[in-house]
C-alpha positions in Angstrom: -27.1 23.9 64.3 -26.5 23.3 67.9 -25.0 26.5 69.5 -23.2 26.7 72.7 -24.6 26.6 75.7 -22.5 29.9 77.0 -22.7 33.1 75.9 -20.7 33.0 72.5 -17.2 34.9 72.3 -14.6 35.2 69.8 -10.9 34.2 71.2 -7.3 34.0 69.7 -4.8 31.4 71.3 -2.0 31.6 70.5 14.5 12.5 64.0 15.9 11.6 66.4 17.9 8.1 67.1 15.7 5.0 67.6 17.5 5.0 71.3 15.8 8.2 71.9 12.6 7.3 71.1 12.2 4.5 73.0 13.0 6.5 75.7 10.2 7.9 77.5 8.1 4.9 77.3 5.4 4.7 79.8 3.4 1.4 80.4 0.3 1.7 81.9 1.3 -0.8 84.6 4.2 0.9 85.6 3.1 5.0 85.2 2.0 5.0 89.0 5.3 3.1 90.2 8.0 5.5 88.4 11.3 5.6 90.1 12.4 9.0 91.5 14.6 9.8 88.7 11.6 9.0 86.2 9.6 11.3 88.5 11.8 14.2 88.2 11.3 14.4 84.6 8.9 16.6 83.0 5.6 14.2 82.2 2.7 14.4 80.0 0.3 16.7 81.2 -2.8 15.1 82.8 -6.2 16.3 81.6 -9.6 16.8 83.4 -12.4 14.9 82.0 -15.4 17.4 82.1 -18.1 15.0 80.6 -18.7 11.6 80.4 -22.6 10.4 79.2 -24.0 7.0 78.5 -24.0 8.1 75.0 -20.0 8.5 74.7 -18.1 6.2 72.2 -16.2 2.6 73.9 -12.8 3.3 71.9 -9.9 4.6 73.8 -8.7 8.4 73.1 -5.8 9.1 71.5 -4.3 12.4 72.1 -0.7 14.0 71.6 -0.4 16.6 74.2 2.1 19.7 73.5 3.2 23.1 75.4 5.8 25.2 75.6 5.7 25.5 79.1 8.7 23.1 80.5 7.1 21.5 83.3 5.2 19.3 80.5 6.6 16.6 78.2 5.6 16.5 74.7 4.5 13.0 73.7 1.6 10.7 72.5 -0.7 9.0 75.0 -3.5 6.5 74.6 -6.1 6.8 77.4 -9.2 4.6 78.5 -13.0 5.5 77.1 -13.5 7.3 80.2 -10.7 9.4 79.6 -9.6 8.8 83.1 -6.6 6.3 83.0 -3.6 6.0 80.8 -3.2 2.6 78.6 0.3 3.9 76.8 1.9 7.1 76.6 5.1 7.8 75.3 7.4 11.1 76.0 9.2 12.7 72.5 12.8 13.7 73.1 12.8 17.5 74.6 12.7 19.8 71.8 10.3 18.0 70.0 6.7 17.9 69.6 4.3 15.2 68.6 1.3 15.5 66.5 -1.3 13.3 64.3 -1.3 10.5 67.0 -3.7 7.6 65.7 -4.5 3.8 65.2 -4.0 2.5 61.7 -3.5 -0.9 59.7 -0.7 -1.7 58.0 0.0 -4.8 56.4 -3.4 -6.0 57.7 -2.3 -5.7 61.5 -3.1 -2.6 64.0 -0.1 0.1 64.5 0.6 3.0 65.9 1.7 6.3 64.1 2.8 10.0 64.7 4.8 12.3 63.7 7.7 14.0 65.7 9.6 17.0 64.7 9.5 21.0 65.0 8.3 23.5 63.7 4.8 22.1 62.9 2.4 25.1 61.6 5.4 26.6 59.4 8.5 25.3 57.6 8.4 22.1 59.8 11.2 19.2 60.0 10.3 15.7 61.5 9.7 12.1 60.8 6.8 9.8 60.7 6.9 6.9 63.2 5.3 3.5 63.1 4.7 0.9 66.1 3.5 -2.1 66.7 1.1 -3.4 68.7 3.4 -4.1 71.1 4.4 -0.8 71.4 8.2 -1.5 69.4 9.0 0.7 66.4 8.5 -0.9 63.0 9.2 1.9 60.6 10.2 5.4 59.8 9.0 7.6 57.1 11.0 10.5 55.8 9.9 13.0 52.9 11.9 12.2 49.3 13.3 14.4 47.1 15.0 16.8 49.3 11.9 17.5 51.6 11.3 16.9 55.4 8.3 15.8 56.7 5.1 17.9 58.2 3.2 17.1 60.9 -0.4 17.8 59.8 -0.9 14.7 57.9 0.4 10.8 58.0 -1.9 8.3 56.2 -1.4 4.9 55.6 -3.0 3.8 52.3 -4.7 0.3 51.6 -1.9 0.0 49.6 0.6 -0.1 52.5 1.8 3.2 51.3 2.2 6.4 53.1 0.6 10.0 52.3 2.7 12.8 54.0 2.8 16.5 53.8 5.9 18.8 52.9 6.4 22.5 53.3 9.2 24.3 50.7 10.2 27.5 50.3 11.1 29.3 47.3 11.3 32.9 45.7 8.4 33.8 43.1 7.3 37.1 41.1 3.8 38.1 42.7 3.9 41.5 40.9 0.4 40.3 39.4 -0.7 40.8 42.4 0.3 43.6 43.7 3.3 41.8 45.3 7.0 41.8 44.8 9.0 40.2 41.8 11.3 38.6 44.5 8.6 37.6 46.9 9.6 34.5 49.2 7.0 32.2 49.6 5.9 28.9 51.2 4.4 26.2 49.0 2.6 23.3 50.0 3.8 19.7 49.0 2.1 15.9 49.2 4.3 13.0 49.1 3.1 9.5 48.4 5.9 7.2 49.9 6.4 3.5 49.4 7.1 2.8 53.4 9.2 -0.4 52.9 11.8 1.7 50.2 11.0 5.2 50.7 10.6 5.8 47.1 8.4 8.8 46.6 5.4 7.3 44.1 3.6 10.4 44.0 4.4 14.0 44.1 2.4 17.5 44.2 3.0 21.0 44.9 0.6 23.3 45.5 2.3 26.3 43.2 2.0 23.7 39.8 -2.0 23.8 40.4 -3.4 26.8 42.1 -2.7 30.3 41.6 -1.3 32.5 44.3 -4.2 34.9 44.0 -6.5 32.5 45.5 -4.5 33.1 48.9 -6.9 34.9 51.6 -3.2 35.6 53.7 -2.5 38.7 53.2 1.0 39.4 51.5 3.7 40.2 54.1 5.3 43.8 54.1 8.6 42.8 53.1 9.6 40.5 50.4 12.2 39.0 52.7 9.2 37.4 55.2 7.9 34.2 53.7 4.7 34.4 52.7 2.8 31.1 53.8 -0.1 31.5 51.1 -1.6 28.0 51.1 -0.9 26.3 54.4 -1.6 22.6 53.1 -3.1 21.1 56.4 -4.5 17.4 55.0 -4.3 14.6 52.3 -7.4 12.2 52.4 -8.3 9.0 50.0 -11.3 10.0 48.3 -12.4 6.9 46.2 -9.4 7.4 43.5 -8.9 10.4 44.3 -7.1 12.6 46.9 -8.9 15.6 48.7 -6.4 18.3 49.7 -6.8 21.0 52.0 -5.6 24.4 52.0 -6.6 26.9 55.4 -5.1 29.8 53.6 -7.2 29.8 50.8 -10.2 28.5 52.6 -10.7 25.7 49.9 -10.2 21.8 49.9 -9.3 20.6 46.3 -10.3 17.2 44.9 -6.9 16.1 43.0 -6.3 13.2 40.2 -4.0 10.7 42.3 -2.9 10.2 38.9 -2.0 13.3 37.4 -2.4 16.1 40.2 -5.0 18.1 38.1 -7.6 19.7 39.9 -11.0 17.7 39.5 -13.1 20.0 41.7 -12.3 22.9 44.4 -15.0 23.7 47.1 -14.6 27.1 49.1 -12.2 29.6 48.6 -12.0 32.5 45.6 -12.7 29.9 43.2 -15.4 27.0 44.5 -16.7 24.6 41.5 -19.8 24.9 43.8 -22.8 27.5 44.5 -23.3 27.4 48.1 -26.4 26.3 49.7 -27.7 26.1 53.1 -29.9 23.9 54.5 -33.0 25.0 57.2 -31.0 26.1 60.4 -27.6 26.3 59.2 -26.1 29.8 57.9 -22.7 31.0 56.0 -20.0 32.8 58.0 -19.9 36.4 57.4 -17.8 36.3 54.7 -20.7 33.9 52.5 -18.6 31.2 52.9 -18.9 27.4 54.7 -15.8 27.7 56.5 -12.7 30.2 57.0 -9.1 28.6 58.0 -10.2 25.1 58.2 -8.6 22.1 59.1 -9.1 18.3 58.3 -11.9 17.4 55.5 -13.3 13.8 55.9 -15.0 12.6 53.2 -18.1 10.9 54.4 -19.7 8.8 51.4 -22.3 9.5 49.3 -20.9 12.7 48.4 -21.0 14.1 52.3 -17.7 15.9 53.7 -17.1 17.7 56.9 -14.7 20.0 57.7 -13.0 21.5 61.2 -14.2 25.0 60.5 -11.7 27.3 62.6 -13.2 30.6 61.3 -10.0 32.4 62.5 -6.1 32.6 61.8 -4.7 35.7 62.4 -1.6 37.2 60.8 0.6 34.8 59.5 -1.0 32.0 60.9 0.2 33.0 64.3 -2.8 33.5 66.1 -1.9 36.9 67.1 -4.3 39.9 65.7 -7.2 36.8 65.3 -10.6 38.2 63.2 -13.3 35.9 63.5 -15.1 35.2 60.6 -18.1 33.3 62.5 -18.7 33.9 66.3 -16.9 30.5 67.2 -14.9 27.7 65.7 -17.7 24.7 64.4 -17.5 21.3 62.6 -19.5 21.8 59.0 -21.0 18.4 57.1 -21.3 19.5 53.2 -23.3 17.7 50.6 -21.9 17.9 47.2 -24.2 17.4 44.1 -21.2 17.7 41.1 -23.8 17.6 38.2 -25.3 20.5 39.3 -22.2 21.9 41.1 -24.5 22.7 44.1 -23.2 22.5 47.6 -25.0 22.4 50.9 -24.6 23.1 54.2 -26.2 20.5 55.9 -25.1 20.6 59.8 -23.1 22.0 62.3 -21.7 21.4 65.8 -20.5 24.6 67.3 -17.4 24.2 70.1 -19.5 24.1 73.1 -17.8 27.3 75.2 -18.6 29.2 72.0 -14.8 29.7 71.8 -12.6 30.2 68.7 -9.6 28.1 68.1 -6.8 30.0 65.9 -5.3 26.9 64.5 -5.2 23.2 64.6 -8.3 20.8 65.1 -10.5 17.8 63.4 -13.6 16.3 63.5 -13.4 12.4 63.2 -16.5 10.6 62.4 -17.3 7.6 64.5 -20.0 4.8 64.4 -23.7 5.2 65.3 -23.1 9.2 64.0 -21.1 10.2 67.1 -18.1 12.9 66.2 -15.1 13.2 68.3 -13.5 16.5 68.0 -10.0 18.3 68.8 -10.4 21.9 69.4 -7.0 22.7 68.1 -5.3 25.1 69.8 -7.7 25.5 72.5 -7.3 23.1 75.5 -10.4 21.1 75.0 -11.9 17.8 73.0 -15.3 17.0 72.8 -17.4 14.1 71.4 -20.8 14.6 70.1 -23.8 11.9 69.3 -26.0 11.8 66.4 -28.5 14.8 67.9 -25.4 17.0 68.5 -25.3 16.3 72.2 -22.2 16.5 74.1 -21.4 13.1 75.5 -17.9 13.4 76.4 -15.5 16.2 77.0 -12.1 16.8 78.5 -9.7 19.9 79.1 -5.9 19.8 79.4 -4.3 22.3 81.7 -3.9 26.0 80.3 -1.3 26.4 78.0 -1.7 22.7 76.6 -3.3 21.2 73.7 -3.5 18.3 70.8 -3.1 19.0 67.2 -5.7 16.3 67.1 -7.5 14.0 69.1 -9.2 10.6 68.2 -11.2 7.6 69.5 -10.3 4.0 68.0 -11.0 0.4 69.2 -7.5 -0.8 70.4 -6.0 -3.7 72.1 
C-alpha cells in the first residue's frame, strides 16, 4: 500500500435543444483566436499540470469541469496526453453541468458521450448525448417510463444499447427501522435503453431488491425530507450480469441482467463475502474495504477496483463529513465466490492525503496504470503499476470533474 507523500489529513469539500448544444463548441484550432464576443463569455477553467513523467499514458485526457463560480463555464474537454493543449472542448448551456465525458464505441465507430443536466448528486434531470468523431451530435438518450436520466453513468454496451441511471422519489413505511410510516425516500433505478428507438429493454429498482435497512445514511429528522438511502452511482457490464454500485449502502451488487435478482453483494451490512487483507493492506475503521464508494470496475479474473471515498457528510452534502479512513484511495479486491472470501490486494492513496467527500473514479489502463479523478477534490492523478504518480494536474479552487479518463482519440 503506497501512502501519501504529504501529511495525512481528512477533508470535506464541499435538455436543451440541439442548437443550444452545438453552441459553445471550441475547436482546438480556434481556441486561441476567439472573437471579442466569445472571449467575453465564461470559458472552461484551465488546469495546472503538476506531474508529467515518462511512464504516463499516451492517450488524450477527458474531463468535464464543473464549478458554481460564474466566471467559469461548465462543459467537456479533451486535452492532449501531457494535459497542456486543448484538442476539443464544448460548453454546455448556462445553468447545466456535464458529467461522465468519455470515448466509447457505437455501431463499431468511435463516439464521444456525456450527460448534461441539473441536480447531479440528487434528484437529477438531464439527457445523455452522443457525438461522432467529427464532433457532430448524432443521438440523444432519455430515460423511459417517466424517469429522467441521472449523470452518474452512461455506458454504451456491445449490443449498442445504453445503460443509464435515474433517481425516483416516493413515500415508504419505515417503521420497521425506526422511521416514519410516511417517509419520503429516493430509490435508484437502472435502465437499459435501445438507443435507436428509446425503448426500455431492462429496468431495475433498488427498493425491489435491497432492504432499506442496508443503508448507512442516517434517517432525516423530518419525514418530508427525502431520504437518499441508496444513492446509485454506477452500473457496469460484468460478463452476462450487471454490477451496480450504491454509495449509501457501501455495497456493490452483482445482479442478473435477465431477472434483476441480486446474485452477490460486496461490502455493507449484508456482504456475501468474508473480508480479508493481503500483506500491507488494511481495512477502514469500520472494518470495511470501502465506504461511500464510486465506480466499481470489473478487471477480469474475479478482480475489481473501486474508488473509495471514505467520506460523505450529511445527506451526501459534504457538510459534517466524517472520514472512515484518513484519506480517499483506489482499492483492488479479488473475489473467491466458491469460498465466499474477498481479499483486499492493493490500494493507491490520494497523493496529498486528502479525502474526497463525493464523486470520483479510477479507470484501469493498459500496462497496469490507473487514471484517477479525485471527485470533489480539484485533482487528477495517474499511477503506474508500481504505484508511482506519473501524471497529475490541478483545477482552480472550486472546480472539479466528476470523473476523469484517458483514451486513445483520433
